[in-house]
PDB file of N, CA, C and O in Angstrom:
ATOM      1  N   MET A   1       0.569  -0.965   0.031  1.00  0.00           N
ATOM      2  CA  MET A   1      -0.081  -0.118  -0.020  1.00  0.00           C
ATOM      3  C   MET A   1       0.897   1.262   0.052  1.00  0.00           C
ATOM      4  O   MET A   1       1.963   1.133   0.655  1.00  0.00           O
ATOM      5  N   LYS A   2       0.586   2.519  -0.514  1.00  0.00           N
ATOM      6  CA  LYS A   2       1.372   3.391  -0.598  1.00  0.00           C
ATOM      7  C   LYS A   2       0.976   4.603   0.250  1.00  0.00           C
ATOM      8  O   LYS A   2      -0.220   4.895   0.217  1.00  0.00           O
ATOM      9  N   GLY A   3       1.446   5.040   0.687  1.00  0.00           N
ATOM     10  CA  GLY A   3       1.899   5.890   2.060  1.00  0.00           C
ATOM     11  C   GLY A   3       1.071   6.894   2.500  1.00  0.00           C
ATOM     12  O   GLY A   3       0.521   6.913   3.602  1.00  0.00           O
ATOM     13  N   TRP A   4       0.943   8.086   1.272  1.00  0.00           N
ATOM     14  CA  TRP A   4       1.105   9.743   1.698  1.00  0.00           C
ATOM     15  C   TRP A   4      -0.341   9.956   0.407  1.00  0.00           C
ATOM     16  O   TRP A   4      -0.450   9.529  -0.743  1.00  0.00           O
ATOM     17  N   PHE A   5      -1.041  10.598   1.058  1.00  0.00           N
ATOM     18  CA  PHE A   5      -2.128  10.882   0.026  1.00  0.00           C
ATOM     19  C   PHE A   5      -2.271  12.370  -0.481  1.00  0.00           C
ATOM     20  O   PHE A   5      -2.010  13.129   0.452  1.00  0.00           O
ATOM     21  N   VAL A   6      -2.589  13.036  -1.614  1.00  0.00           N
ATOM     22  CA  VAL A   6      -2.834  13.928  -1.207  1.00  0.00           C
ATOM     23  C   VAL A   6      -4.006  14.392  -1.194  1.00  0.00           C
ATOM     24  O   VAL A   6      -4.601  13.325  -1.339  1.00  0.00           O
ATOM     25  N   TYR A   7      -4.954  15.298  -1.123  1.00  0.00           N
ATOM     26  CA  TYR A   7      -6.595  15.508  -1.102  1.00  0.00           C
ATOM     27  C   TYR A   7      -7.158  16.643  -1.469  1.00  0.00           C
ATOM     28  O   TYR A   7      -6.361  17.580  -1.515  1.00  0.00           O
ATOM     29  N   ILE A   8      -8.490  16.946  -1.809  1.00  0.00           N
ATOM     30  CA  ILE A   8      -8.988  18.122  -1.985  1.00  0.00           C
ATOM     31  C   ILE A   8     -10.229  17.622  -1.225  1.00  0.00           C
ATOM     32  O   ILE A   8     -10.766  16.523  -1.368  1.00  0.00           O
ATOM     33  N   LEU A   9     -10.607  18.651  -0.360  1.00  0.00           N
ATOM     34  CA  LEU A   9     -11.527  18.629   0.275  1.00  0.00           C
ATOM     35  C   LEU A   9     -12.705  19.777  -0.291  1.00  0.00           C
ATOM     36  O   LEU A   9     -12.470  20.951  -0.575  1.00  0.00           O
ATOM     37  N   GLN A  10     -13.711  19.245  -0.346  1.00  0.00           N
ATOM     38  CA  GLN A  10     -14.912  20.555  -0.812  1.00  0.00           C
ATOM     39  C   GLN A  10     -15.284  20.958   0.775  1.00  0.00           C
ATOM     40  O   GLN A  10     -15.286  20.276   1.800  1.00  0.00           O
ATOM     41  N   CYS A  11     -15.664  22.674   0.466  1.00  0.00           N
ATOM     42  CA  CYS A  11     -16.331  23.389   2.258  1.00  0.00           C
ATOM     43  C   CYS A  11     -17.341  23.484   2.118  1.00  0.00           C
ATOM     44  O   CYS A  11     -17.869  23.002   1.115  1.00  0.00           O
ATOM     45  N   LYS A  12     -17.688  23.807   2.578  1.00  0.00           N
ATOM     46  CA  LYS A  12     -19.525  24.011   2.594  1.00  0.00           C
ATOM     47  C   LYS A  12     -20.643  25.963   2.024  1.00  0.00           C
ATOM     48  O   LYS A  12     -21.725  26.542   1.929  1.00  0.00           O
ATOM     49  N   ASP A  13     -18.857  26.032   1.826  1.00  0.00           N
ATOM     50  CA  ASP A  13     -19.360  27.611   1.081  1.00  0.00           C
ATOM     51  C   ASP A  13     -18.929  27.204  -0.216  1.00  0.00           C
ATOM     52  O   ASP A  13     -18.658  28.214  -0.866  1.00  0.00           O
ATOM     53  N   GLY A  14     -18.788  26.394  -0.726  1.00  0.00           N
ATOM     54  CA  GLY A  14     -18.225  25.962  -2.659  1.00  0.00           C
ATOM     55  C   GLY A  14     -16.555  26.037  -2.492  1.00  0.00           C
ATOM     56  O   GLY A  14     -15.890  25.874  -3.515  1.00  0.00           O
ATOM     57  N   SER A  15     -15.794  26.309  -1.080  1.00  0.00           N
ATOM     58  CA  SER A  15     -14.155  26.734  -1.504  1.00  0.00           C
ATOM     59  C   SER A  15     -13.781  24.896  -1.567  1.00  0.00           C
ATOM     60  O   SER A  15     -14.549  23.938  -1.487  1.00  0.00           O
ATOM     61  N   PHE A  16     -12.275  24.957  -1.742  1.00  0.00           N
ATOM     62  CA  PHE A  16     -11.682  23.891  -2.180  1.00  0.00           C
ATOM     63  C   PHE A  16     -10.197  23.777  -0.780  1.00  0.00           C
ATOM     64  O   PHE A  16      -9.297  24.556  -1.092  1.00  0.00           O
ATOM     65  N   TYR A  17      -9.978  23.219   0.165  1.00  0.00           N
ATOM     66  CA  TYR A  17      -9.188  22.512   0.424  1.00  0.00           C
ATOM     67  C   TYR A  17      -8.362  21.323   0.068  1.00  0.00           C
ATOM     68  O   TYR A  17      -8.810  20.192  -0.120  1.00  0.00           O
ATOM     69  N   THR A  18      -7.092  21.692  -0.010  1.00  0.00           N
ATOM     70  CA  THR A  18      -5.837  20.655  -0.626  1.00  0.00           C
ATOM     71  C   THR A  18      -4.660  20.542   0.659  1.00  0.00           C
ATOM     72  O   THR A  18      -4.072  21.366   1.359  1.00  0.00           O
ATOM     73  N   GLY A  19      -4.671  19.236   0.558  1.00  0.00           N
ATOM     74  CA  GLY A  19      -3.824  19.203   1.637  1.00  0.00           C
ATOM     75  C   GLY A  19      -2.980  17.880   2.059  1.00  0.00           C
ATOM     76  O   GLY A  19      -3.551  17.225   1.187  1.00  0.00           O
ATOM     77  N   VAL A  20      -2.108  16.927   2.651  1.00  0.00           N
ATOM     78  CA  VAL A  20      -1.496  16.114   2.440  1.00  0.00           C
ATOM     79  C   VAL A  20      -1.637  15.296   3.938  1.00  0.00           C
ATOM     80  O   VAL A  20      -1.890  15.881   4.991  1.00  0.00           O
ATOM     81  N   THR A  21      -1.371  13.486   3.785  1.00  0.00           N
ATOM     82  CA  THR A  21      -1.632  13.085   5.419  1.00  0.00           C
ATOM     83  C   THR A  21      -0.870  11.954   4.445  1.00  0.00           C
ATOM     84  O   THR A  21      -0.669  11.943   3.231  1.00  0.00           O
ATOM     85  N   PRO A  22      -0.437  10.730   5.822  1.00  0.00           N
ATOM     86  CA  PRO A  22      -0.841   9.788   5.127  1.00  0.00           C
ATOM     87  C   PRO A  22      -1.675   8.716   5.741  1.00  0.00           C
ATOM     88  O   PRO A  22      -1.447   7.507   5.735  1.00  0.00           O
ATOM     89  N   ASN A  23      -2.978   9.545   6.432  1.00  0.00           N
ATOM     90  CA  ASN A  23      -4.235   8.643   7.115  1.00  0.00           C
ATOM     91  C   ASN A  23      -5.324   9.965   6.432  1.00  0.00           C
ATOM     92  O   ASN A  23      -5.675  11.066   6.857  1.00  0.00           O
ATOM     93  N   LEU A  24      -5.575   9.266   5.315  1.00  0.00           N
ATOM     94  CA  LEU A  24      -7.205  10.499   5.237  1.00  0.00           C
ATOM     95  C   LEU A  24      -8.159  10.386   5.570  1.00  0.00           C
ATOM     96  O   LEU A  24      -8.935  11.183   5.043  1.00  0.00           O
ATOM     97  N   LYS A  25      -8.798   9.410   6.600  1.00  0.00           N
ATOM     98  CA  LYS A  25      -9.767   9.085   6.718  1.00  0.00           C
ATOM     99  C   LYS A  25      -9.392  10.186   8.145  1.00  0.00           C
ATOM    100  O   LYS A  25      -9.815  11.338   8.241  1.00  0.00           O
ATOM    101  N   ARG A  26      -8.656   9.601   8.992  1.00  0.00           N
ATOM    102  CA  ARG A  26      -8.393  10.484   9.984  1.00  0.00           C
ATOM    103  C   ARG A  26      -8.399  11.723  10.346  1.00  0.00           C
ATOM    104  O   ARG A  26      -8.992  12.242  11.292  1.00  0.00           O
ATOM    105  N   ARG A  27      -7.187  12.545   8.950  1.00  0.00           N
ATOM    106  CA  ARG A  27      -7.058  14.165   8.939  1.00  0.00           C
ATOM    107  C   ARG A  27      -9.081  14.051   8.247  1.00  0.00           C
ATOM    108  O   ARG A  27      -9.973  14.397   9.021  1.00  0.00           O
ATOM    109  N   PHE A  28      -9.325  13.702   7.250  1.00  0.00           N
ATOM    110  CA  PHE A  28     -11.250  13.856   7.461  1.00  0.00           C
ATOM    111  C   PHE A  28     -11.614  14.856   8.719  1.00  0.00           C
ATOM    112  O   PHE A  28     -12.022  15.997   8.933  1.00  0.00           O
ATOM    113  N   GLN A  29     -11.238  13.790   9.335  1.00  0.00           N
ATOM    114  CA  GLN A  29     -12.408  13.468  11.255  1.00  0.00           C
ATOM    115  C   GLN A  29     -11.531  14.574  11.854  1.00  0.00           C
ATOM    116  O   GLN A  29     -11.976  15.262  12.773  1.00  0.00           O
ATOM    117  N   GLU A  30     -10.114  14.797  11.289  1.00  0.00           N
ATOM    118  CA  GLU A  30     -10.300  16.343  12.162  1.00  0.00           C
ATOM    119  C   GLU A  30     -10.277  17.173  11.926  1.00  0.00           C
ATOM    120  O   GLU A  30     -10.162  18.048  12.784  1.00  0.00           O
ATOM    121  N   HIS A  31     -10.398  17.555  10.202  1.00  0.00           N
ATOM    122  CA  HIS A  31     -10.814  18.811   9.648  1.00  0.00           C
ATOM    123  C   HIS A  31     -11.780  18.539   9.828  1.00  0.00           C
ATOM    124  O   HIS A  31     -11.050  18.286  10.786  1.00  0.00           O
ATOM    125  N   LYS A  32     -12.893  18.253   9.970  1.00  0.00           N
ATOM    126  CA  LYS A  32     -14.539  17.976  10.448  1.00  0.00           C
ATOM    127  C   LYS A  32     -14.502  18.471  11.754  1.00  0.00           C
ATOM    128  O   LYS A  32     -15.080  19.528  12.008  1.00  0.00           O
ATOM    129  N   GLU A  33     -13.809  17.757  12.745  1.00  0.00           N
ATOM    130  CA  GLU A  33     -13.855  18.705  14.062  1.00  0.00           C
ATOM    131  C   GLU A  33     -13.329  19.836  14.485  1.00  0.00           C
ATOM    132  O   GLU A  33     -13.120  20.181  15.648  1.00  0.00           O
ATOM    133  N   GLY A  34     -13.114  20.424  13.468  1.00  0.00           N
ATOM    134  CA  GLY A  34     -12.096  21.577  13.893  1.00  0.00           C
ATOM    135  C   GLY A  34     -10.597  21.463  13.776  1.00  0.00           C
ATOM    136  O   GLY A  34      -9.992  22.302  13.108  1.00  0.00           O
ATOM    137  N   LYS A  35     -10.247  20.926  14.108  1.00  0.00           N
ATOM    138  CA  LYS A  35      -8.836  19.765  14.378  1.00  0.00           C
ATOM    139  C   LYS A  35      -7.611  20.355  13.487  1.00  0.00           C
ATOM    140  O   LYS A  35      -6.502  20.522  13.995  1.00  0.00           O
ATOM    141  N   GLY A  36      -7.916  20.702  11.945  1.00  0.00           N
ATOM    142  CA  GLY A  36      -7.792  19.961  11.292  1.00  0.00           C
ATOM    143  C   GLY A  36      -6.799  21.695  10.124  1.00  0.00           C
ATOM    144  O   GLY A  36      -6.286  21.745   9.006  1.00  0.00           O
ATOM    145  N   GLY A  37      -6.970  22.510  10.998  1.00  0.00           N
ATOM    146  CA  GLY A  37      -6.207  24.338  10.226  1.00  0.00           C
ATOM    147  C   GLY A  37      -6.905  25.033  10.377  1.00  0.00           C
ATOM    148  O   GLY A  37      -8.063  24.760  10.696  1.00  0.00           O
ATOM    149  N   LYS A  38      -6.461  26.187  10.203  1.00  0.00           N
ATOM    150  CA  LYS A  38      -7.094  27.590  10.170  1.00  0.00           C
ATOM    151  C   LYS A  38      -8.317  27.639   9.005  1.00  0.00           C
ATOM    152  O   LYS A  38      -9.468  28.065   9.100  1.00  0.00           O
ATOM    153  N   TYR A  39      -7.736  27.146   8.081  1.00  0.00           N
ATOM    154  CA  TYR A  39      -8.928  27.298   6.761  1.00  0.00           C
ATOM    155  C   TYR A  39      -9.988  26.046   7.107  1.00  0.00           C
ATOM    156  O   TYR A  39     -11.101  26.570   7.149  1.00  0.00           O
ATOM    157  N   THR A  40     -10.071  25.028   7.294  1.00  0.00           N
ATOM    158  CA  THR A  40     -11.124  24.676   7.361  1.00  0.00           C
ATOM    159  C   THR A  40     -11.495  24.075   8.684  1.00  0.00           C
ATOM    160  O   THR A  40     -11.980  22.994   9.016  1.00  0.00           O
ATOM    161  N   LEU A  41     -10.898  25.692   9.650  1.00  0.00           N
ATOM    162  CA  LEU A  41     -11.567  25.948  11.078  1.00  0.00           C
ATOM    163  C   LEU A  41     -12.876  26.953  10.316  1.00  0.00           C
ATOM    164  O   LEU A  41     -14.089  26.889  10.517  1.00  0.00           O
ATOM    165  N   GLU A  42     -12.369  27.548   9.712  1.00  0.00           N
ATOM    166  CA  GLU A  42     -13.503  28.813   8.964  1.00  0.00           C
ATOM    167  C   GLU A  42     -14.269  28.441   7.859  1.00  0.00           C
ATOM    168  O   GLU A  42     -15.053  29.213   7.307  1.00  0.00           O
ATOM    169  N   HIS A  43     -14.075  27.306   7.520  1.00  0.00           N
ATOM    170  CA  HIS A  43     -14.772  26.897   5.911  1.00  0.00           C
ATOM    171  C   HIS A  43     -15.003  24.965   6.365  1.00  0.00           C
ATOM    172  O   HIS A  43     -14.295  23.959   6.323  1.00  0.00           O
ATOM    173  N   LYS A  44     -16.316  25.285   6.744  1.00  0.00           N
ATOM    174  CA  LYS A  44     -16.586  23.759   6.837  1.00  0.00           C
ATOM    175  C   LYS A  44     -16.122  22.981   5.784  1.00  0.00           C
ATOM    176  O   LYS A  44     -16.015  23.338   4.610  1.00  0.00           O
ATOM    177  N   PRO A  45     -15.792  21.658   6.371  1.00  0.00           N
ATOM    178  CA  PRO A  45     -15.223  20.324   5.197  1.00  0.00           C
ATOM    179  C   PRO A  45     -16.635  20.270   5.132  1.00  0.00           C
ATOM    180  O   PRO A  45     -17.345  20.766   6.007  1.00  0.00           O
ATOM    181  N   ILE A  46     -17.161  19.574   3.933  1.00  0.00           N
ATOM    182  CA  ILE A  46     -18.238  18.538   3.960  1.00  0.00           C
ATOM    183  C   ILE A  46     -17.952  17.434   3.366  1.00  0.00           C
ATOM    184  O   ILE A  46     -18.870  16.617   3.445  1.00  0.00           O
ATOM    185  N   LYS A  47     -16.800  16.990   2.650  1.00  0.00           N
ATOM    186  CA  LYS A  47     -16.721  15.844   1.645  1.00  0.00           C
ATOM    187  C   LYS A  47     -15.254  15.916   1.180  1.00  0.00           C
ATOM    188  O   LYS A  47     -14.697  16.954   0.823  1.00  0.00           O
ATOM    189  N   ILE A  48     -14.643  14.587   1.231  1.00  0.00           N
ATOM    190  CA  ILE A  48     -13.376  14.604  -0.002  1.00  0.00           C
ATOM    191  C   ILE A  48     -13.369  14.812  -1.361  1.00  0.00           C
ATOM    192  O   ILE A  48     -12.245  14.407  -1.660  1.00  0.00           O
ATOM    193  N   LEU A  49     -13.690  15.036  -1.984  1.00  0.00           N
ATOM    194  CA  LEU A  49     -13.602  15.755  -3.718  1.00  0.00           C
ATOM    195  C   LEU A  49     -12.832  14.582  -3.902  1.00  0.00           C
ATOM    196  O   LEU A  49     -13.419  13.514  -4.076  1.00  0.00           O
ATOM    197  N   PHE A  50     -11.911  14.623  -3.891  1.00  0.00           N
ATOM    198  CA  PHE A  50     -10.654  14.404  -4.756  1.00  0.00           C
ATOM    199  C   PHE A  50      -9.291  14.052  -3.545  1.00  0.00           C
ATOM    200  O   PHE A  50      -9.029  14.631  -2.491  1.00  0.00           O
ATOM    201  N   SER A  51      -8.477  12.642  -4.347  1.00  0.00           N
ATOM    202  CA  SER A  51      -7.612  11.774  -3.302  1.00  0.00           C
ATOM    203  C   SER A  51      -6.555  11.181  -4.602  1.00  0.00           C
ATOM    204  O   SER A  51      -6.958  10.553  -5.582  1.00  0.00           O
ATOM    205  N   GLU A  52      -5.551  11.447  -4.404  1.00  0.00           N
ATOM    206  CA  GLU A  52      -4.643  10.928  -5.095  1.00  0.00           C
ATOM    207  C   GLU A  52      -3.415   9.717  -4.050  1.00  0.00           C
ATOM    208  O   GLU A  52      -3.689   9.952  -2.873  1.00  0.00           O
ATOM    209  N   THR A  53      -2.715   9.043  -4.084  1.00  0.00           N
ATOM    210  CA  THR A  53      -1.527   8.439  -3.343  1.00  0.00           C
ATOM    211  C   THR A  53      -0.574   8.281  -4.457  1.00  0.00           C
ATOM    212  O   THR A  53      -0.489   8.280  -5.685  1.00  0.00           O
ATOM    213  N   PHE A  54       0.448   8.079  -2.795  1.00  0.00           N
ATOM    214  CA  PHE A  54       1.858   8.679  -3.430  1.00  0.00           C
ATOM    215  C   PHE A  54       2.928   7.528  -2.678  1.00  0.00           C
ATOM    216  O   PHE A  54       2.551   6.942  -1.663  1.00  0.00           O
ATOM    217  N   ASN A  55       3.990   7.324  -3.144  1.00  0.00           N
ATOM    218  CA  ASN A  55       5.189   6.353  -2.040  1.00  0.00           C
ATOM    219  C   ASN A  55       5.308   6.967  -1.389  1.00  0.00           C
ATOM    220  O   ASN A  55       4.866   6.564  -0.313  1.00  0.00           O
ATOM    221  N   THR A  56       6.104   8.768  -1.327  1.00  0.00           N
ATOM    222  CA  THR A  56       6.705   9.150  -0.141  1.00  0.00           C
ATOM    223  C   THR A  56       5.735  10.141  -0.156  1.00  0.00           C
ATOM    224  O   THR A  56       4.802  10.413  -0.912  1.00  0.00           O
ATOM    225  N   LYS A  57       6.265  10.695   1.043  1.00  0.00           N
ATOM    226  CA  LYS A  57       5.637  12.427   1.253  1.00  0.00           C
ATOM    227  C   LYS A  57       6.562  13.239   0.115  1.00  0.00           C
ATOM    228  O   LYS A  57       6.107  14.343  -0.184  1.00  0.00           O
ATOM    229  N   GLN A  58       7.338  12.989  -0.308  1.00  0.00           N
ATOM    230  CA  GLN A  58       8.118  14.328  -1.224  1.00  0.00           C
ATOM    231  C   GLN A  58       7.198  14.330  -2.019  1.00  0.00           C
ATOM    232  O   GLN A  58       6.435  15.295  -1.964  1.00  0.00           O
ATOM    233  N   GLU A  59       6.914  13.153  -3.138  1.00  0.00           N
ATOM    234  CA  GLU A  59       5.994  13.299  -3.981  1.00  0.00           C
ATOM    235  C   GLU A  59       4.489  13.978  -3.530  1.00  0.00           C
ATOM    236  O   GLU A  59       3.865  14.935  -3.988  1.00  0.00           O
ATOM    237  N   ALA A  60       4.262  13.213  -2.634  1.00  0.00           N
ATOM    238  CA  ALA A  60       3.190  14.258  -1.987  1.00  0.00           C
ATOM    239  C   ALA A  60       2.764  15.622  -1.821  1.00  0.00           C
ATOM    240  O   ALA A  60       1.759  16.328  -1.907  1.00  0.00           O
ATOM    241  N   LEU A  61       4.199  15.675  -1.495  1.00  0.00           N
ATOM    242  CA  LEU A  61       4.390  17.533  -1.541  1.00  0.00           C
ATOM    243  C   LEU A  61       4.248  17.990  -2.369  1.00  0.00           C
ATOM    244  O   LEU A  61       3.492  18.960  -2.434  1.00  0.00           O
ATOM    245  N   ASN A  62       4.949  17.486  -3.479  1.00  0.00           N
ATOM    246  CA  ASN A  62       5.092  18.570  -5.126  1.00  0.00           C
ATOM    247  C   ASN A  62       4.269  18.384  -5.705  1.00  0.00           C
ATOM    248  O   ASN A  62       4.166  19.346  -6.467  1.00  0.00           O
ATOM    249  N   ARG A  63       3.125  17.354  -5.970  1.00  0.00           N
ATOM    250  CA  ARG A  63       2.282  17.215  -6.280  1.00  0.00           C
ATOM    251  C   ARG A  63       0.811  17.702  -5.481  1.00  0.00           C
ATOM    252  O   ARG A  63      -0.275  17.516  -6.029  1.00  0.00           O
ATOM    253  N   GLU A  64       0.917  18.281  -4.256  1.00  0.00           N
ATOM    254  CA  GLU A  64      -0.025  19.638  -3.457  1.00  0.00           C
ATOM    255  C   GLU A  64       0.470  20.604  -3.636  1.00  0.00           C
ATOM    256  O   GLU A  64      -0.123  21.652  -3.381  1.00  0.00           O
ATOM    257  N   LYS A  65       2.001  20.588  -4.244  1.00  0.00           N
ATOM    258  CA  LYS A  65       2.198  22.165  -3.965  1.00  0.00           C
ATOM    259  C   LYS A  65       1.656  22.328  -5.872  1.00  0.00           C
ATOM    260  O   LYS A  65       1.387  23.400  -6.413  1.00  0.00           O
ATOM    261  N   GLN A  66       1.632  21.314  -6.372  1.00  0.00           N
ATOM    262  CA  GLN A  66       1.157  21.797  -8.308  1.00  0.00           C
ATOM    263  C   GLN A  66      -0.817  22.083  -8.005  1.00  0.00           C
ATOM    264  O   GLN A  66      -1.543  22.973  -8.448  1.00  0.00           O
ATOM    265  N   LEU A  67      -1.118  20.982  -7.150  1.00  0.00           N
ATOM    266  CA  LEU A  67      -2.843  21.301  -7.113  1.00  0.00           C
ATOM    267  C   LEU A  67      -2.505  22.648  -6.556  1.00  0.00           C
ATOM    268  O   LEU A  67      -2.707  23.691  -7.178  1.00  0.00           O
ATOM    269  N   LYS A  68      -2.112  22.601  -5.655  1.00  0.00           N
ATOM    270  CA  LYS A  68      -2.334  24.609  -4.460  1.00  0.00           C
ATOM    271  C   LYS A  68      -2.147  25.719  -5.697  1.00  0.00           C
ATOM    272  O   LYS A  68      -2.556  26.864  -5.502  1.00  0.00           O
ATOM    273  N   GLY A  69      -1.563  25.389  -6.897  1.00  0.00           N
ATOM    274  CA  GLY A  69      -1.268  26.508  -8.277  1.00  0.00           C
ATOM    275  C   GLY A  69      -2.802  26.095  -9.210  1.00  0.00           C
ATOM    276  O   GLY A  69      -2.896  26.242 -10.429  1.00  0.00           O
ATOM    277  N   TRP A  70      -3.341  25.836  -8.773  1.00  0.00           N
ATOM    278  CA  TRP A  70      -5.253  25.500  -9.785  1.00  0.00           C
ATOM    279  C   TRP A  70      -5.936  26.313  -9.458  1.00  0.00           C
ATOM    280  O   TRP A  70      -6.291  26.935  -8.457  1.00  0.00           O
ATOM    281  N   SER A  71      -6.144  26.207 -10.831  1.00  0.00           N
ATOM    282  CA  SER A  71      -7.457  27.525 -10.775  1.00  0.00           C
ATOM    283  C   SER A  71      -8.218  26.341  -9.621  1.00  0.00           C
ATOM    284  O   SER A  71      -7.763  25.268  -9.226  1.00  0.00           O
ATOM    285  N   HIS A  72      -9.553  27.030  -9.280  1.00  0.00           N
ATOM    286  CA  HIS A  72     -10.846  26.351  -8.639  1.00  0.00           C
ATOM    287  C   HIS A  72     -11.704  24.724  -9.488  1.00  0.00           C
ATOM    288  O   HIS A  72     -12.045  23.606  -9.102  1.00  0.00           O
ATOM    289  N   ARG A  73     -11.736  25.609 -10.961  1.00  0.00           N
ATOM    290  CA  ARG A  73     -11.894  25.063 -12.027  1.00  0.00           C
ATOM    291  C   ARG A  73     -11.352  23.720 -12.017  1.00  0.00           C
ATOM    292  O   ARG A  73     -11.964  22.693 -11.722  1.00  0.00           O
ATOM    293  N   LYS A  74      -9.725  23.871 -12.491  1.00  0.00           N
ATOM    294  CA  LYS A  74      -8.930  22.941 -12.750  1.00  0.00           C
ATOM    295  C   LYS A  74      -9.366  22.084 -11.570  1.00  0.00           C
ATOM    296  O   LYS A  74      -9.491  20.862 -11.648  1.00  0.00           O
ATOM    297  N   LYS A  75      -9.561  22.704 -10.618  1.00  0.00           N
ATOM    298  CA  LYS A  75      -9.633  21.595  -9.685  1.00  0.00           C
ATOM    299  C   LYS A  75     -10.877  20.770  -9.765  1.00  0.00           C
ATOM    300  O   LYS A  75     -10.940  19.541  -9.784  1.00  0.00           O
ATOM    301  N   GLU A  76     -11.629  21.432  -9.798  1.00  0.00           N
ATOM    302  CA  GLU A  76     -13.089  20.646  -9.912  1.00  0.00           C
ATOM    303  C   GLU A  76     -12.792  19.480 -11.339  1.00  0.00           C
ATOM    304  O   GLU A  76     -12.992  18.274 -11.198  1.00  0.00           O
ATOM    305  N   ASN A  77     -12.386  19.974 -12.430  1.00  0.00           N
ATOM    306  CA  ASN A  77     -12.318  19.202 -13.166  1.00  0.00           C
ATOM    307  C   ASN A  77     -11.573  18.139 -13.155  1.00  0.00           C
ATOM    308  O   ASN A  77     -11.906  17.185 -13.858  1.00  0.00           O
ATOM    309  N   LEU A  78     -10.769  18.099 -12.603  1.00  0.00           N
ATOM    310  CA  LEU A  78      -9.840  16.931 -12.113  1.00  0.00           C
ATOM    311  C   LEU A  78     -10.759  15.685 -10.929  1.00  0.00           C
ATOM    312  O   LEU A  78     -10.938  14.467 -10.946  1.00  0.00           O
ATOM    313  N   ALA A  79     -11.123  16.740 -10.068  1.00  0.00           N
ATOM    314  CA  ALA A  79     -12.009  15.867  -8.969  1.00  0.00           C
ATOM    315  C   ALA A  79     -13.187  15.186  -9.933  1.00  0.00           C
ATOM    316  O   ALA A  79     -13.150  14.029  -9.515  1.00  0.00           O
ATOM    317  N   LYS A  80     -14.144  15.204 -10.906  1.00  0.00           N
ATOM    318  CA  LYS A  80     -14.835  14.882 -11.274  1.00  0.00           C
ATOM    319  C   LYS A  80     -14.343  14.084 -12.878  1.00  0.00           C
ATOM    320  O   LYS A  80     -15.184  13.357 -13.406  1.00  0.00           O
ATOM    321  N   PHE A  81     -13.456  14.207 -13.327  1.00  0.00           N
ATOM    322  CA  PHE A  81     -12.975  13.557 -14.692  1.00  0.00           C
ATOM    323  C   PHE A  81     -12.115  12.873 -14.881  1.00  0.00           C
ATOM    324  O   PHE A  81     -11.961  12.114 -15.838  1.00  0.00           O
ATOM    325  N   GLY A  82     -11.357  13.070 -13.888  1.00  0.00           N
ATOM    326  CA  GLY A  82     -10.076  12.598 -13.649  1.00  0.00           C
ATOM    327  C   GLY A  82      -8.667  13.072 -14.236  1.00  0.00           C
ATOM    328  O   GLY A  82      -7.684  12.342 -14.108  1.00  0.00           O
ATOM    329  N   LYS A  83      -8.566  14.590 -15.029  1.00  0.00           N
ATOM    330  CA  LYS A  83      -7.732  15.160 -15.439  1.00  0.00           C
ATOM    331  C   LYS A  83      -8.711  16.736 -15.621  1.00  0.00           C
ATOM    332  O   LYS A  83      -9.911  16.994 -15.720  1.00  0.00           O
ATOM    333  N   PRO A  84      -7.366  17.580 -15.592  1.00  0.00           N
ATOM    334  CA  PRO A  84      -7.703  19.045 -15.611  1.00  0.00           C
ATOM    335  C   PRO A  84      -8.875  19.706 -16.246  1.00  0.00           C
ATOM    336  O   PRO A  84      -9.011  20.927 -16.172  1.00  0.00           O
TER     337      PRO A  84
END
């Protein structure tokens, strides 16, 4: 099993949050409980919109950086169609 996830959460206000974790289920629960960081404390996450797995933390961080540079529409297309 691969060890790191990059994920995009959809928040209640329609915004997206992108992050990295070794345990996606636990991290999503932390976000929902207000323990996941300032952004998701203010913008309540409602679902995991997209995730990818990687063998190393560095690979996941590189992908996270790439995704954070994308527009909302491009992230939405990735989640819907598997490509931007």
